[in-house]
C-alpha positions in Angstrom: 18.2 19.1 -27.4 17.0 20.5 -24.1 18.4 18.7 -21.1 16.2 19.1 -18.0 18.8 18.1 -15.5 21.5 20.3 -17.0 19.0 23.2 -16.8 18.2 22.4 -13.2 21.8 22.2 -12.1 22.3 25.8 -13.1 19.3 27.2 -11.3 19.5 29.0 -7.9 17.7 27.6 -4.9 14.0 28.3 -4.8 11.9 29.8 -2.0 11.3 27.6 1.1 7.5 27.5 0.7 6.4 24.1 -0.6 3.3 22.3 -1.9 2.7 18.5 -2.2 3.3 18.6 -5.9 6.9 19.7 -5.3 7.6 16.1 -4.2 6.7 14.9 -7.7 8.1 17.6 -10.1 11.1 19.8 -10.7 12.0 20.4 -7.1 12.9 16.8 -6.4 14.9 16.6 -9.6 16.9 19.7 -8.7 17.8 18.2 -5.3 18.8 15.0 -7.0 21.0 16.9 -9.5 22.9 18.6 -6.7 23.2 15.3 -5.0 24.6 13.6 -8.1 27.0 16.4 -8.8 28.5 16.1 -5.2 28.6 12.3 -5.5 31.2 12.5 -8.2 33.7 14.2 -5.9 35.4 12.8 -2.8 36.6 15.9 -0.9 34.8 17.1 2.3 33.2 20.2 0.6 31.5 18.0 -2.0 30.3 15.6 0.6 28.8 18.5 2.5 27.0 19.5 -0.7 25.7 16.0 -1.0 24.3 16.0 2.5 22.9 19.5 2.0 20.9 18.3 -1.0 19.4 15.5 1.1 18.6 17.8 4.0 17.0 20.3 1.6 14.6 17.7 0.3 13.8 16.3 3.7 13.1 19.8 5.1 10.8 20.6 2.1 8.9 17.3 2.5 8.1 18.2 6.1 7.1 21.7 5.2 4.5 20.4 2.7 2.3 19.5 5.6 -0.8 17.5 4.7 -0.4 15.8 1.3 -3.8 15.5 -0.4 -5.1 15.2 -4.0 -7.2 18.2 -5.0 -10.8 17.6 -4.0 -12.2 18.9 -7.3 -10.8 15.8 -9.1 -13.3 13.6 -7.2 -10.9 10.8 -6.4 -12.9 9.9 -3.3 -14.4 6.4 -3.4 -18.0 6.0 -2.4 -20.1 2.9 -2.4 -23.4 4.4 -1.6 -25.1 3.6 -4.9 -23.9 0.4 -6.5 -25.5 -0.8 -9.8 -26.2 -4.3 -8.7 -27.8 -5.6 -5.5 -25.3 -8.5 -5.3 -22.3 -6.1 -5.2 -20.8 -5.0 -1.9 -18.4 -2.1 -1.3 -16.2 -2.8 1.6 -14.2 -0.2 3.5 -11.8 -0.9 6.3 -10.4 2.1 8.2 -7.0 1.7 9.9 -4.4 3.7 11.7 -0.7 2.9 11.3 1.1 1.6 14.4 4.5 1.6 12.8 6.0 3.3 9.7 4.8 2.2 6.2 7.2 2.0 3.3 7.1 0.9 -0.3 10.0 1.9 -2.5 9.3 4.4 -5.2 10.0 3.5 -8.8 11.5 6.9 -9.7 14.9 6.2 -11.2 16.6 9.5 -10.1 16.1 10.6 -6.5 18.1 12.4 -3.9 17.3 9.7 -1.3 18.3 6.0 -1.7 14.9 4.9 -0.3 12.1 7.2 -1.3 8.5 6.2 -0.5 6.2 5.5 -3.4 4.3 8.6 -4.5 2.0 9.5 -7.2 4.0 10.9 -10.1 1.7 13.9 -10.6 0.5 15.0 -7.1 3.4 13.7 -4.9 1.0 11.9 -2.5 2.2 8.6 -1.0 0.0 5.6 -1.8 -0.4 1.9 -1.7 -1.3 0.6 -5.1 -4.3 -1.6 -5.9 -2.0 -4.3 -7.4 0.0 -4.4 -4.1 -3.2 -4.8 -2.1 -4.4 -7.7 -4.4 -1.1 -9.6 -4.1 -0.8 -9.2 -0.3 -4.5 -10.1 0.3 -4.2 -13.1 -1.8 -1.2 -14.2 0.2 -3.0 -13.6 3.5 -6.0 -15.6 2.3 -3.6 -18.5 1.3 -2.0 -18.4 4.7 -5.5 -18.7 6.2 -6.1 -21.7 3.8 -3.0 -23.5 5.1 -0.2 -22.3 2.9 2.2 -22.1 5.9 1.8 -25.8 6.7 2.1 -26.6 3.0 5.5 -24.8 2.8 6.7 -26.6 5.9 6.0 -29.9 4.3 7.5 -29.0 0.9 10.7 -27.3 2.1 9.5 -23.8 1.4 8.2 -24.5 -2.1 4.8 -24.0 -3.7 4.9 -27.4 -5.4 1.5 -29.0 -5.7 -0.3 -26.0 -4.1 -3.7 -25.2 -5.5 -5.9 -22.4 -4.3 -9.2 -23.4 -2.8 -12.4 -22.5 -4.7 -13.2 -19.5 -2.4 -9.8 -17.9 -3.2 -10.3 -18.4 -6.9 -13.8 -17.0 -6.6 -12.4 -13.8 -5.0 -9.1 -13.3 -6.8 -9.3 -15.4 -10.0 -6.7 -17.7 -11.3 -3.0 -16.9 -11.6 -2.0 -15.3 -14.9 -0.1 -18.4 -15.9 -3.2 -20.5 -15.9 -4.2 -21.5 -19.5 -7.3 -23.7 -18.8 -10.4 -22.8 -16.8 -9.3 -19.2 -16.4 -11.7 -17.2 -14.2 -11.8 -13.6 -13.3 -11.9 -12.7 -9.6 -14.9 -11.1 -8.0 -12.9 -8.4 -6.2 -11.9 -5.0 -7.5 -9.1 -3.2 -5.7 -8.4 0.5 -5.1 -5.3 2.4 -4.0 -4.9 3.7 -0.5 -3.7 7.3 -0.2 -1.8 8.6 2.8 -1.4 12.3 3.7 1.9 12.4 5.5 5.6 11.6 5.0 8.3 11.3 7.5 11.8 9.9 7.7 13.4 6.9 9.5 17.0 6.0 9.8 18.5 2.5 10.0 22.1 2.5 11.1 23.8 -0.9 10.4 26.4 -1.9 13.0 29.7 -3.6 12.4 29.9 -7.0 14.0 33.5 -6.3 15.0 33.4 -2.8 16.4 29.7 -2.8 17.4 29.6 0.8 16.0 27.4 2.2 13.3 28.7 2.2 9.8 26.7 4.4 7.5 23.1 5.6 8.3 20.5 4.6 5.7 17.6 7.1 5.3 14.1 5.9 4.5 11.2 8.1 3.5 8.2 6.6 5.1 4.5 7.2 6.0 4.8 7.7 9.8 2.9 5.9 12.5 -0.5 7.4 13.5 -1.4 8.1 9.9 -4.9 7.0 8.9 -5.8 5.1 5.8 -8.7 3.2 4.2 -8.7 -0.1 2.3 -11.4 -0.1 -0.4 -12.7 -3.4 -1.9 -15.5 -3.9 -4.3 -17.1 -7.3 -4.4 -18.7 -7.6 -7.8 -19.3 -11.3 -8.7 -20.3 -12.4 -12.1 -23.9 -13.8 -12.0 -23.9 -17.6 -11.7 -20.3 -17.7 -13.0 -18.7 -20.2 -10.7 -21.4 -22.2 -8.9 -21.3 -20.0 -5.8 -24.6 -19.5 -4.1 -25.3 -17.0 -1.2 -23.9 -19.3 1.5 -20.6 -19.9 -0.3 -20.3 -16.1 -1.0 -20.9 -15.2 2.6 -18.3 -17.8 3.7 -15.8 -16.5 1.2 -16.3 -12.8 2.3 -15.9 -13.8 6.0 -12.6 -15.5 5.3 -11.5 -12.4 3.3 -12.3 -10.1 6.2 -10.4 -12.3 8.6 -7.4 -12.4 6.2 -7.5 -8.6 5.8 -7.5 -8.1 9.6 -4.6 -10.5 9.9 -2.7 -8.7 7.2 -3.2 -5.3 8.8 -2.6 -6.2 12.4 -0.3 -9.3 12.4 1.6 -9.7 9.2 2.0 -6.0 8.1 1.5 -4.7 4.6 4.7 -2.8 4.1 8.2 -3.5 2.8 10.5 -4.4 5.6 7.7 -6.2 7.4 10.3 -8.4 9.2 11.4 -5.2 11.0 7.8 -4.6 12.2 6.9 -1.9 9.6 3.4 -1.7 8.2 1.4 -2.8 11.2 -1.9 -1.1 11.8 -4.9 -1.0 14.1 -8.4 -1.5 12.5 -10.6 1.4 13.6 -13.7 0.8 11.5 -15.3 -1.3 8.9 -18.4 -0.7 6.8 -20.2 -1.8 3.7 -22.0 0.1 0.9 -21.3 3.5 2.4 -23.2 2.7 5.6 -22.1 3.4 9.2 -19.4 1.5 10.9 -19.1 0.1 14.4 -16.3 1.5 16.6 -15.9 -1.8 18.6 -14.8 -5.0 17.0 -15.7 -3.6 13.5 -14.6 -6.6 11.5 -16.8 -9.0 13.4 -19.7 -6.7 13.2 -19.3 -6.4 9.4 -19.1 -10.2 9.1 -22.4 -10.5 11.0 -24.0 -8.1 8.5 -23.1 -10.1 5.4 -26.2 -12.4 5.3 -28.4 -9.3 5.3 -26.3 -7.7 2.6 -26.3 -10.7 0.3 -29.7 -12.0 1.2 -30.4 -14.8 3.8 -31.9 -17.2 1.3 -29.3 -19.6 -0.1 -29.5 -19.7 -3.9 -27.4 -22.3 -5.7 -26.1 -21.3 -9.1 
């Protein structure tokens, strides 16, 4: 039986030129093999090999430059021609103000904390499922979840989502009665850079650093776009135009809070994952540079129709 990692352990180092796909294929595995071999030994020479494998990967990641998915695959999301007049494609552009991190699910990696990347193209991304979970949480916070947790000692007992959250996100999976599908469809956010951050825990006794912990991150000043498609089922939940406008306004407020106040990264308590909103637009139209979220909220009646229709 052919063993990939046994094969890679016997190969000589490859040339220094790198492409983004190297972060998702054999190169990362070869670095991890050398790291794992050194980890078995305890002498100084093997520890140096272990650190060299890590440095080799970090150097190659920086050399890759801009990380993008090939343009001929047409992964770009456009909302210029939607099939239904009641649908709205929302785009919120942002620029990271602090590093973004989400742990990769790759089981064998040279770093202890690699950032999540596409398994084929090696491009870091925030998944659609992660956006849905965090935005639902931000909407719940806007609906009073924090006060509810304070009254119930940090537990979700007796909490029920208001109608506008169920309209946007649907019921939880565990619901067995009156299950409804949400009106929002979510898309991943792709980033084009990777960098590295170091956290060095300090001993409480000596006040000195113990062992540096390396994190692969998307660095600050990287741009990204949050894509949301609002596609409500016709007359499905009794929401007319006024209720839909109100729900979308609350969603935009929650999205702005998530990006600029709460953060949407792992290690949010350390201030990671904060961003500045730089633009917002609907259905592929132009965005306003100043106060973009409020300008988009003001456009919602025109996008959905000013006449209130009850379902």
